[in-house]
C-alpha positions as CSV (number, residue, x, y, z in Angstrom):
1,M,99.4,108.3,90.3
2,Y,95.7,108.5,91.0
3,I,94.7,105.3,89.2
4,T,96.2,101.9,90.1
5,K,96.5,98.7,88.2
6,E,93.6,97.2,90.1
7,I,91.3,100.1,89.3
8,K,92.2,99.8,85.6
9,E,91.5,96.0,85.7
10,D,88.2,96.6,87.3
11,I,87.2,99.2,84.6
12,F,88.2,96.9,81.8
13,K,86.5,93.9,83.4
14,K,83.3,95.8,83.9
15,Y,83.1,97.7,80.5
16,G,85.5,95.7,78.3
17,K,85.2,92.0,77.6
18,S,87.9,90.9,80.1
19,K,90.4,92.6,82.3
20,S,93.3,91.8,79.9
21,N,91.4,93.2,76.8
22,T,92.6,96.8,77.2
23,G,92.0,97.7,73.5
24,S,88.2,97.3,73.5
25,T,86.4,100.5,72.6
26,E,84.1,100.3,75.5
27,G,86.9,99.9,78.0
28,Q,88.9,102.8,76.5
29,I,85.8,105.1,76.7
30,A,85.3,104.1,80.4
31,L,88.9,104.7,81.2
32,F,88.8,108.1,79.5
33,S,85.7,109.0,81.4
34,N,87.3,108.1,84.7
35,R,90.3,110.3,83.8
36,I,88.0,113.2,82.6
37,N,86.1,113.1,85.9
38,H,89.4,113.2,87.9
39,L,90.7,116.1,85.9
40,S,87.4,118.0,86.2
41,N,87.5,117.7,90.0
42,H,91.1,118.9,90.0
43,L,90.2,121.9,87.9
44,K,87.4,122.9,90.2
45,K,90.0,123.4,92.9
46,N,92.8,124.8,90.7
47,K,91.1,127.2,88.3
48,K,94.4,128.5,86.8
49,D,95.9,125.2,85.9
50,F,95.9,125.7,82.2
51,N,98.0,122.7,81.3
52,T,95.5,120.3,82.9
53,E,92.7,122.1,81.2
54,R,94.4,121.5,77.8
55,A,94.9,117.8,78.7
56,L,91.2,117.6,79.6
57,V,90.1,119.1,76.3
58,S,92.3,116.6,74.5
59,L,90.9,113.6,76.4
60,V,87.3,114.8,75.7
61,G,88.1,114.9,72.0
62,K,89.6,111.4,72.1
63,R,86.6,110.0,73.9
64,R,84.3,111.8,71.4
65,N,86.1,110.1,68.5
66,L,85.8,106.7,70.1
67,L,82.1,107.3,70.8
68,D,81.6,108.3,67.2
69,Y,83.4,105.1,66.1
70,L,81.3,103.0,68.4
71,K,78.1,104.7,67.2
72,S,78.9,103.9,63.6
73,K,79.8,100.2,64.4
74,D,77.2,99.2,67.0
75,I,74.5,101.6,68.0
76,E,73.2,99.4,70.9
77,K,76.6,99.3,72.6
78,Y,76.9,103.0,72.1
79,R,73.5,103.7,73.8
80,S,74.3,101.3,76.7
81,I,77.8,102.8,77.4
82,I,76.4,106.4,77.3
83,K,73.6,105.3,79.8
84,E,76.0,103.5,82.1
85,L,78.6,106.3,82.2
86,K,76.0,109.1,82.2
87,I,77.7,110.9,79.3
88,R,75.8,113.7,77.7
89,K,75.6,114.0,73.9
């Protein structure tokens, strides 16, 4: 697997509240962004991998839903996470 336990802990420690708080919205968005970047790089090399393309579209939709939820709950956290992860709206 491309992502190890240590990398996940680092993501949740940086964007979530702690490394064990894996359910935080910010941590989930950061984890999805990491996976989206990995799949995007894979698809640049393997243009005909349609199953991965489908998974990528699904992940983008999940991340979008989480971002919409965060925007409705706390607009400042939403703006900061978009700026940190360099996500386009």
